[in-house]
N, C-alpha and C positions, 0 to 999 in steps of 0.2 A: 624557532617556530614552526609549522605545520605548509605546507606547500599553499599558495592561493587558493588554486581549484581545487585541496585536499578536504574533503569533508572535517569539518571539528569536529564531529567525535566520532573516528578512524580512530580501530587501533593505537596503540602504543609500536615504536620499531621493536624485532622479537627481541634484541640487545638492551633495553629497556627494559626486560623483564626482570631484572634481576633486583633480591634485595637495595632496600634501600642505600646500606649502609657499604655495600660495595660499585656506587656509583660511584662516576666523576661529578665534577659542579661544574657548572658552566668551562667545560672542558682541562678542567685544571683538577692535582691533584691533592686537595685541598680537603679534608677531614669533611659534610658532611653539615655538624656540629657546629665548625667554622666557618664554616662558605656560608651559613645559613643568615651568620649578622652582616652578612658585606648587601643581604639581599634586596631590591628597593619597591617601597612599599606599589599595590595599583590603584591610579587615580583614573579615576570622574573626568576625562581627555575634553564631553562633550555630552549635550540629551538633547533631543529632540522628539517630535510629536507629529508623526503621520498622520493624516488626518483622513490621506484622500490616497488614491492609485500611488504608488512612487514605483521608484528604478526596480526593487526590494520584492515586492508583492502590492498584491491587488487590495492589500489587509487595510486597515490601518493601526499602525502599532507604535509602542513605545520605542524609539533610537539613544541609547549609553551606549558611546564610547568610551570603550573599556584598555589602557594601557597596563595589562599585565603586568608590568616591572621585570622583575624578578622571577616573578612567578610562572614566565612561560614556561621555565623550564623542569614546574614541575606539574606534570596533568594529573591527575588524578588516581591514576594507579601509584606513584610516588609517594603520598601523600599517608600514610600509614594510621591507616579506622576512619579513613574523611566517608569513606561511601556507605558503610555500616551505619557512623556518626549518622548523615546526610538520613539515611533510609528508616533511622527511628526516631527523627524528627517529624518528617516528613513521610509515613509509607507511600502517599498516596502517588509522588514521584517518582516513586518508581516504574509507577505501572505504566507515565506516557509512552506510549510507540514509537517514539525520536524519529530517523529515519528509516529502521528496519519494522515499524506500519505495523508491530505485534506488539503486543500489549507486557512488559515487560522489556521490551526493549531498549529501554533508556537505562535501567540497570547494567542491563548487559555493558555500554560503552564503559560506563562510570566505570565499571568494574577492568575493561579493557581498555582505560584511559582516553581521557577527551579532558580538554582544556577548559577551566573553572570560568570564561564570558559564558559558554555552552551550559556550565553548570547553574550561573543564574538565570539563563533564559527558563530555564524548565521549573527555577524554586519560583520565579515571576508569575509564569503563568500557575502552577503550584497553589501559591500565595491568596491569589485572584479566586482562583475556585473555593479556595476553603471560608474567605470573605462570602460567598457567595453571588460574584459575578464573571462567573465561568467563565474560560480562555483556553482558548489550547493550541493556539498556532503560533511559531517562532523562526526563530535563523538567526546562526551568528554567524559573521562573517570576518573575516584578517582585513584588514585594512594597504591595500598597497601600495609597497613599498615603507613597512611601519613596522617593523618585528614586534611581535606584542602587543600590538593594537589591534580590537577588535570592535568592529560595532555589532551591539549586542540588540535583539527587536524582539519584542514579544507583544501580541496584538489585546488589546484592555476594550471594553465597554463602555470604563467611564474614567476619563481623561485621568482624575486627580487619583483615582484608584490603583489603577496602572503604571504613574508613575511613582505612588508610596511603595509601590509592590515592587518596584527595580529596586529603592534605597534597601528596601525589607530587606529582600533577594541577597544582597551582596553581603550586609548584613551581618544575613549567616551563615553566607559563603562564608564570610570574613572570621568568625567564630567556631569553627569547626575545622581551620588550622592552629599547626603550633605558636603558640607565645612568639616566639622567634617568626616568625612568616606572614603575623598581621600585622597592617595598617590600610586603610584606603582615607587619600587624599580625595577631594571634593563630594565628598553625596550630598553636601546638603544644596549641590547644582542637583543633584534631580529631585529632591521632597522635603522641606525641613522639619524631620520627627525631630522630637524632644527627650532626653532620656537616653543612658545607655541601650546598646539593643535585650529585649527580651522579650523570645520569640511568640509568650500569650498578651506581652501588650502591645508589639506591633499587628497580632492577629484583632485584634478586640481592636485597632486604633483606622484597622482598613475594614470592616463591619461598621465599624460610624461610619467611612467617609463613601461605604457600598449605601447604607441607608439616607447616605443624608444627599447622595448628588444619583446615584439610583433613579429608574424613573420608575410608580408603582403599576402598579396591577392595570391599571382601566389606563393608564397614554401608554402600557407599555406592550397591552392588547392590541389598540389600535396602530402602533408605527411597525408591530410585527404583521398587524394583516397590510398595511402598506406598502410595508419592504416587498410581500408573497407578492400582488397585487405587480414590481416594476414600478411603482409611486414614489418620485425622491424627497426625504427627510432631509430636515436642516431642526436641529434643537436649535430655540431662540435665545435660552437661555438656563441656567442651573436645575433649573425646576422643568414642570411640565408641558411649557408652551413649545409650540410644535410648528413648524410649516411643513403643509406637506406639500409638494407638488412644486415646479419652479416659476416664476413669473409672472404672466394673464394669470395662467392656472390653481396659483396657491389654493390652498385653504388653511385655516389654522385651528389647531385645537390647543384646548389645553383641556386637559383629565379626556373626557366627555362634552364638557362645553367645544361648539365649533361657530366656525366663524359665522356659520347663519344660526346660531343660536337669538331669537330676541332679547334683545336687554327688555322690555315690554314685559316680557314671558316670565325672564327669571325674576325679574322684581313681581312679578305678580303669586309667584310661587313661594316667593320669600316672604308675603305678607300671608301669613293661616288666616287667617279668618276672614278678608277677598278673597283667597279660594275659596274658601268654602261658597263663599253666597255665589261668585258669579257660578260654582259647579250643581250647586242645591239650584240655583236657578235655570240654571240647563238642562234641570233633569235627570242626573246624578248623586243617586245616594249619598248623602253628609254626615257628622251626628250634628247635631245643633249643641250651640256652645256663645260665650261670652266675652269679650275684653274685660279685663279687668284692672289696676291697679293697684291695689291695699289688700291688706287680708281680709279685711270688712268686704269688700267689694263682693270680692269672692265664692264670701260663705252665703253674700246675699245669694250670688247666683247658683250656686249650691241648689237652695232650696225651690230658685223654679224650676233645674234641673233633671232637679233628684240624684239620687245616688244609683249606680257605683259612676262616679267620674274620671278626667285626663285633666292632668292640667299639665303646661308647656309655654316657653318662649313663644311668642308673640311671631318672633323673626328666626329662631333657631334653627336646626338641625345635626345631622346624622344623632338623633338621639339623646341630644344634651339639656338639661334640666325635666327632661320629659318624665314623670308618675302617673301610672295607670294602675286603676284597681281603687281606687279611691274609697272608702266606703262615712267613715266619720271627720269629724270637722278638722280630729286631733294627725290625722293623714292630711286633708286636703292643707291647714298652716304648715305643716314639713312640705308637701307641693309644691305651691307658689314659690313658699323664702325659695326653695332648688330653681323653679320655673326662674322666676327675677336676679336667681343670683346669674344664671350663663343669656337673659334677653339683653341684646344691647341698648333695650330701652327701659324703659319701665313698665312695659303691656301684655301681659299674661293670659292666656286659652284656657277657661276652666270648660269643657266639652262634655259631652255623652260617652261614656264607654263604652267601645261596641265591642259584644263578649265573640270570641273567635280564636283562631290562627290569624299570627302578621304574614300579610307575602307580601314580597315588590315585586311588582308587573312593569317589567320597561316596555314600551314604547315608541320607535322608530318612524318617520314618518311617518306617519299617522296610521303605524300599525306593528296588534304587540307582539314580539319577539321572542319572551324569558318569562318566563314565572321562577319564584322561587323562595319558598317557607320558608321563614327568620326563624331560632329557633334560639332563645334567651340562655347567657352563660347559666351552662349546670355541673356541675358533679355530683361524680355518684358516689357514695362512702365504700370506711372498709372496713369502717367498725375500730379503727386506731389511731385516725389520725383527725386535725381538725382540722378544717372548713379551710384556712388561712393556708395552711400545708396542703391539700388538698386541690387548692386552687395552683398556688405552684406550681405542684407536678403537670396541672392541665399544661399552663405556661412554658413546661419541654420540647412539647411538639413543634420539631422545625416548623409548621407548616404558621406556627402563631409568631406575628410579630408586632413592635408601636407604629400605632395610627397605621396608616393603609401600606405598608410596604409591602405584609405578606397578605395570602390569604386568607389567615383566620388575624384577630386578635387580640393580644395577651389580656385576659381576665383582669382589670383590676380593681382593688376593692377599696371604694371608696362610702361617702355620705349614703349616699343613693343606696347601694350592699346593703350598708346596713341597717336601715331599716326597716328593706323590705325582708331582711331577714329575721328582723326583729317582729312587725306579722305575725310571724308561726313561732316566736320564740327561742327565734333562735338566735349568733353571733356568731361573727367566725373564728372564732379561738371554742366552738360549740365541736364535740365529735357525733357526724352522722350515724346509725345504724349502715353495715353491712349495705349493699345494693341500693340502697337511698339514696332515691335523686333528686339533688338539694336544688333549686332554681334561684341562683344568688341577682337577678331586675327582671324586672316583669316589663321592658322593651326589649324587643329583640335583637336591635339591633347591630351589629357586624362588628361597627364600629365602638359597641361596646362589650366583647368577646364573646358576640353571639353565632349560630351555627349555622347553616342555607344547607336546604334539601328540595333540589327539582322538582317542582309540578307545571312546566311546561305543557306535556303531556296532558294531564290534567282539570284544567281549568272551564269550565260551563260557558261554552260562546257568550252566552246573559255578561257573565264575568270579564270576560275578555274585552266585550264592546265596550260596557259601559266606561272599563282602563281607556277604552283606546278614545274615548269620545271624553274622557276628563287632560287627557291630552291635550288633543287636538281645542275645548274650550282655553286653557290658557296658554295654548301657542307654543310649546316646547315641538322642537324639531328632536330629545336626545330626553328622555322623561319618566323617570320613576317614579311610579305611585304607588302609595302604601295602601296597600289591601286588608281588611279583616273582614273572616264570616269563619261561622263553626264546618265549611265545608266548601271548597275549591271547587272539588266539581257542581257543585248544587248552586242554582242560580241567586244570590244574595233576596232579589224579587222575593224572593222565598224561604231563606234561612234568617231574613234581617244581615245585617254590615252592610260596608264600605265600603268608601274614599276616606280614607281622613287627611290624609296627603297626596300634589303633586312636588317633586323635587326637578329643580335643574341638577347638570352637572352627576345623576347616578353614578354610586360606581357598583364595575361591573365583575371585582370581582366573584361574589354570591355563584355570579351566573356562568364564571369560567372552569371556576373550581368548585364547585360544592361540596359539601361535606358529603352529602350521603345521593345518590344519585346521576347522571348524564350532564359530563358539561354542555355548556351550549357557543357556539361560537357568534359571541354576541356583538364581536369588535365587525366584522364580513360585513353587517345592515348599516352601522353606521361609516365605515368609509365606502360601500358602495352609494350611497345619500351624499356624499360627498362629489365624485366621483364616481354615475354612471358607466356601467359597462359602456364601451363603444369615447365615451370621454377622454380626452388625455388630459394627462399629469404635466404635461414636463414639454419645456420650449423648447426646440431646436438648438444644439449649443454643435456650434464649430470653435474648434479650439485648434489656434495655430503656433506652430513652434518652431525651428529655426535660429539660427549662428545669425543671419541677419536678412532683415525685409518685411518681420512680423510683423510690426507699423503700419507698414506699406500695405499689406496685406489687407491686412483687420481694415484698414481704414476703407481700399477698396474694393471688397469685401461688405462693408456696411451703408457703401454709399449705392453698391446693387441694385444690396434691399428692402435699400429706402424708396426705392425705383419702386417696387409693389406693392408699397404703403403700406407695410407694418412696420411698428417699431421694437426698436431696435438699441438692445444694452450692449456698448464698447468698451475691453481696457485695455486701454494701449500706456506707453510709457510716459504720456504728460497728463491723463488722466482716466478717468471714467466717464462715458460720456452715457447721455440714452437720448436717440436720436440725433440733433445737434449739439444738443444741452447739454454741460459739461459741469454733474452733480459734484464731482468727486476733484480736484486737483492735485497732478503727482505723480509719481512712477505708480499704473496702479498694473501691474501684469503679474501677480503674484494669486495665491486662491483667499488670499480678503478681498482682494477686488473681483473680483470673479463673483464668489458669494454675494457681493452688493447686488451684482446685477441680477441673477440667480429671485435677489428676494424684490426685487422692483417691480410693484405688481402690473405697470404696464407690462413690463419688457416681453416681446412676440417673437423675437430668434439673441440669442445673445451668441455675440462674437468673443473672443477673448484671449485675448495676444498673453501664450504661457510661456515664461522666461524659465531658464535653468535656478534659478534663485529656488523660487519657488519649490519649486520638483524637488529639489536638495534637500529642501525647509522643511513643507511636510506637503511635500505630491497636489494630485488635485485637490481639485473642490467638489468636486461630483464624481459619479462612480461610472459615468457614461462618456462620449462626445456622438453628435450624431453625425459632424464629420470633424475628420480631424488631418491637419498638415503637417508633414515636416517639409521646406521650405532647402534646406542647404547645411552641414558642418562645417565650420574649420576651425582654425585653434582662434580660442578666446576663451576666459578663463580657467583658465590651465592650472594646475598647482595649486589648486583652493576644491576645498571640500572633497577629500580625496581623490578628483576629475584629475590624471597627470596626463593621462591622453585622450587626441578625438575622438579614439573610438570610447574610453572610457564616454563623453561629453555624448556618444553618438547612443549609448546606451541608458542617460538620464533622460533627453527625449524622447527615446522613443516610447518612452510610457504614454503619451500621447496619444501615438495611432496604433496602443494594443487598448487605449480603453474603449474604441468606439463600438458602438453595439451590430450589431447582430441585422445586417439591414442599412448600417450607413455607410463609409463615404471613408478608404485614405484616401489619400493624395499627399502624392513621392516625388518626388524630382530628381525625372532620370535621370538627370547628368550631373547626381553627387554622386558614387558609389556608398558614401555612408546611406546615405538616404534609400540609395536600392534594396542594403543590407536588411533594415528595417520593413521589406515585404511581407518578409516568412513570419515574424511574430505580429502584422500589423495586422485589426479588425476589421470586417466590412468588405465590400469590397472592393478594392485598389486600381483605383486612375492614374494614371503617371500625367505630368507635363515637362514640355523639352524644350532648348531653343534650338534643337538638333533636327528639324524636318525633313523631308525629299530623302537626295543623297546620304545627308548625316547623320542620319538619320541611324541609332541602334540598334543591332538584330533582340535584342532583347526590345526593346520596346516593338519594334519592329511585329515581332511575334506574340506580342501580346495584343498588337489591334487587329490582326488577322485570325486571330480566336474569338474577337467580336470583342478583346477588352475595350475600357472608355481610354480617354487622353484628349488632353490640350496641347495643341503641337506647334511650336513658329516657321514656319516652312520657310525656304530662302529668298528674295525678293527683296524690291527698293525697299525704304526709307522704315527700314525692319524688319522686311517681310508680310505673311500672311499666318492669321490664328487662325487656327483649321483646329476642327472638334472629330473624334473619331469616336464612335457609341456602335458597338451588335453589327459591324462588318460594313459602316456607314461615314464617310463623311461628309462633315459641311463647315461652311464659311459662320466667321467667326465674324473678321473682321482687319482692317488692314492697320500691322501696327503701330506705323506713324498717324494711324487718324487718334489715338489715343495722347491729351496734349504732352500728360507723367514722361511720357517717353521720348518728349521734343528730338520726334522727324525721327526714329528710331537710331536717335545716338546713347540714350542710356538703356542700354540693352540689359542693364540690371533692373529697369521700373519693369522693362518687358516679359522678363522672367514672373517678373512681382504681380502682373498683369493677367499672366498663364494662371499661376497659379490662385489668383480669385474668382478668374473668373472659372477657370475647373469648381470651384467651391459653388459659385451659381445656378450651377449647370447642374452640380449634386443635387442641390437645396433648391430644380427642376425650376430653374427663372427661365423663363424666355427668353431664347437668340435677342431678341429684335430689343428689351426689357435691357440687358446686358449690354444688345453695343448700344445703345443710346447714352445709357449711365456711363460707359466707361470714354463715353465722348467727350464727356463733359467729367475726366476727374483729371484735376490739371496739379501738376502740384506744387501747391500753393501753402503761403502759410496756414492759414485758414483749411486750408484744407486736408493739409500734408504735413505740418506742423515738423520742421525743423530734416526733411528729409528732399533737402535738391527746390530750397525753397532761390525761389529766382529776386534778384531787386537789380534794379538797371534807374535808378532815380538820380544816381552824383555824378553820372558820366564816365563813372566805370563801372563792369558788370560785379555787382554781391554775389557769389551762392555760398548756403547756409546749410548741410549736411550733421546729421549726424555719425560722420562716419568711425565709427571709434575702436576698428580691431584694423586686422590687416584686409580682412576682408571688403570688410567694407570700404576703405582707403585705394584699395588697388578697385575697385567697379566703378572709385569716384574719377581715381587717375585716367581711365579707358573714358570718357566724359570730357574731361579735361585739355585729355592732348587728343577728341575729336572738334573744340573746338577752337583749342590753341591757333590754330592758323588768321581765326579773328581778332587776335588780342597782339599786343603790342608786347605785357610777362605775363607771366603769371605766378599768381602770391598766395601761399599757402599757410595760413593760422593751425596744428598742429597739433594732441593731443592722446596722450592714454594713462586710462587708469595707477596709478601707481601696483597696487594688486598681483598685475600679471606681471611673467616672470620676465628676464632680465633677457630672452633671446629675443621675449615678445617683443620687446617694448626698443628694443637695436634694430627691428626689420617694419618696425613703425619708421622709423627713419629712413632705413633703408627703400623706404616704398617712398617715403618724400619726397627724397633726391630723386627721383628718377621724374616724380611729377612734375614741380613747380620750379619757376627761375628764383626767386626769393623767398626763404620758408621760416614761416617764426614758430622757432618751438614751443608750447608754453606749458606750467608746470600750475597744476590751482592750489589752493592752500591746502588743502587736504590732502595728504600724499600720499595715504590708506599703511604707511608705517615706516616708511621709506624717507628717510634724510631728504631735507633740501635742496634741490636743485640734484637729487641723483637724477630722477625723471628727462631733464631734460638735459641731462650728460649722455646718457645710453643713449635717447633720441640722436642726437648732436653724433655722437659715435658709427649709427647703421649711417648718417647722413654722411660721415667722415670715408667708409667705410667704400662705399658707394661712387666715393670721388667726386664726392661735390666740392668746392671750393669757402673756406671759413670765409671767406668775406658775401655769402650769399647763407650765412644762417647766425637766425638771431634768436635767442633765447631769454623770456621773460616771462615772470612768472606772475599769476593771475589770471584768470580766463577774461574778465575784463579791459584789463592793460594789455591782453596780447590781440584781445579784439582791437581796440581804440588806433595800437600801430598798424597791424595792419591796413584799416582807412587812411590811416593816416600815411604810407604809401603810394597810396592807390592814383593812379593819373589817367585821365584819358584813356579809353583803349586797353586798361587793365580789364583783365580778371584776376580776381580776390577770391581764396573761396575759406571760410571757417569753420571748424568742426567744435562745434560749443558741447558741452554736457548742458547748459544752463541755457536750450535753447530758445524758449520764451525770452529770458534777459537778454541775448544777442540779438535774436528781431530785432528786438528796439533799442539794444546798442545801435545796430544800422540805421531804422527805420528816421533814428533822431541827427544821426551824423548827416553835419554842416560844412560842406566841401571848401567852405570862406575859412575854415578855422583850421584849413590841413598845417602844419608846421613847413616850413625851411626846411628840415632837415628832411632825408629822404631813407633814412637808415634809424632804426628802431636802435635803444639804446644794447648794449651787450650786457649779461650778465654773464657771470662767471662761473659754474660750476665744477660743484666744490665736488 
């Protein structure tokens, strides 16, 4: 396989450039034809979707982990005809620039030899583009210590389209291999296509997915403008419901309907008769009309109004059921039937027909923004083809699509088209003369195949004012006014004509990309209506990562920010909080929980604990952070998801500080070499925190401070020392570390470090020092304020500490506290465990550390052993304690968290200190508080469970 650091599209070595028949296969002298029979097929190992910045890229990507199997030995230059066949099927893929960044770069890589995972990446991008969802970025990386396994990653616009393209890409690559090299296992993990692979069928399916999942032209224009303005965008469903902005600044849109669109106004606009009456009473020229429910009533109305007439549903839209230019009873009967068929009720409007051209005038926030003349669907004869064939030819225009997906809609021949053609003695099977223009409908809606001509610079001021008044009378913030007149450049008060309809949710596509004339930037005024210049669209995001301390720092930061009076959303291991209200219970340290906070309409500041798991699974839930915090990186969760070393883990966690916006702050631990390395890639201004101040200060930190940099440092002194702030070459006193209750008078040094980070967050957020001091002086490590973090219970005659020390570094930190307190207690008793998915050496190390802390040790094992045999975790913990010299007499193995906690409490005697390190913090705390000393069993030893 290629070296992990070698580009996957690197040329094959020179000794592999000979003809296939002259090669060795797997280092043997087998004939290739025979050797192929031993090739292990490709296998899809994992599938994931990165929805935000991740450790490979800041671009959302689909990730397919692919094991090439025996095909690892078969780069593209070794497979006869592969490259030519691929380029014949997908000519565009060869034009990709790839790492050469020149047109045709990828074809060169193919011919020089590249691996099939890399080929699948480019094919997936090309398939999305051909389906109408252009994507251009991708990368393929080998998985460390797993020969032949690659993470194939490529960008997407619609998640389902990306996944489907990934599967189709692998199917296409496989189809180009010789028969005896084919085979892919696990394809359904990516996307459940039906049927055998066929490129045209797969492309058709992808196009359908694009139509179903892509944003329509109106919504996409608004989303693009919001992103251009730097406004966060969150899609809330698979249609067009979009949240713009975060927290309390958010605005929702569905196409051009905004959160500010009045429901009353939309109801008025949907009642065409009521709209006309209100407009007429307001001095707006409108056609006279009547509402009828039957044909006889329609005929009576026609006699009163006079021909020509229009019939349309009272509550219709998009021109459905509208018949215009009616000049007799037969046409009236047809028009009434069409209108009633499209009406939600039975009501149909019969009204005067305004002669002239049909225009759509867009009014936003009471201002006229754009004007388009709508031209009815039509064809031009060639003297040979029928109208039906000419319509089919017009529909081949790639700008036309179904519904509102494209800038124009395909023309459909229906009963209204047939009736309208019949007025001229034509039918769909008629053959028009050469150059004869045949209008297919009387109405000019784009949704029925019409086209648009921009007339924004031609409208007469009177007509613009009438349209503006119509929108304001109805009360719509974004309004489409249908305006008919002979000449838009002349006042309708002179020529006749006026407003025939007022529409909520107007489509923007006729203005964005008219068939003729200049396109108009109509999205900008709508976004500016929602987010006026100078108004914020995002709440400050504070993202916190690290191996240990994330929850405590997050809660400390929330506690300080609450003192400023703002509403704070917090994600943590115990749940999602808004202020002090738990809105969702459970481990909430991933992107889903972060999105919950960012969607909350009351949140003013988001404090997001950001764990490794969510970063690996789908990346961040946001594109930018205002403050990113990296506390530390120690050995935990190694050997999982491709993270083999602490350096790998640091790379993953560095995503948080890399995502800090320009003008933001990246807060880093100056005492941790791995977080120090993150400074090279961090965004914003670097802020260091350190326990080593005074004479112990590192040269790096000293230079940073002397250069005017910002740092929060603990300087030596009694009761944990003094916390000071350096910035712009000045030094300011914050508080004594011993005045923070959670620091236990300076003995809990890890909580001093946590406090330094939280204070740095507050200072970066410009919280006054007095507010910080007041808040931190009242932050206690109680179960209520900081569950599972150094929670102390003293009601049983002995002291119990409940702490979520779930890894070696966390237990070491707890050990310092226990050793600092040990002179006060007769015995120390610890209930210790670690998750079964950790490496053997990590579990053994946990046992060794526990042996150096506690007099009596209970090693427990949870029922969910994460793939290990029962008893194995306890056995490895015991092994570590024995290696550290601890006697078997003081080791107790108990399966189950509840049982082990009960045993620890039962062992307790007056003067003892018991430390419980649970997984289920809430249940363990309840068990501790409910414990009754009178029920203590006479035996002082818990039953020993043999470890298999």
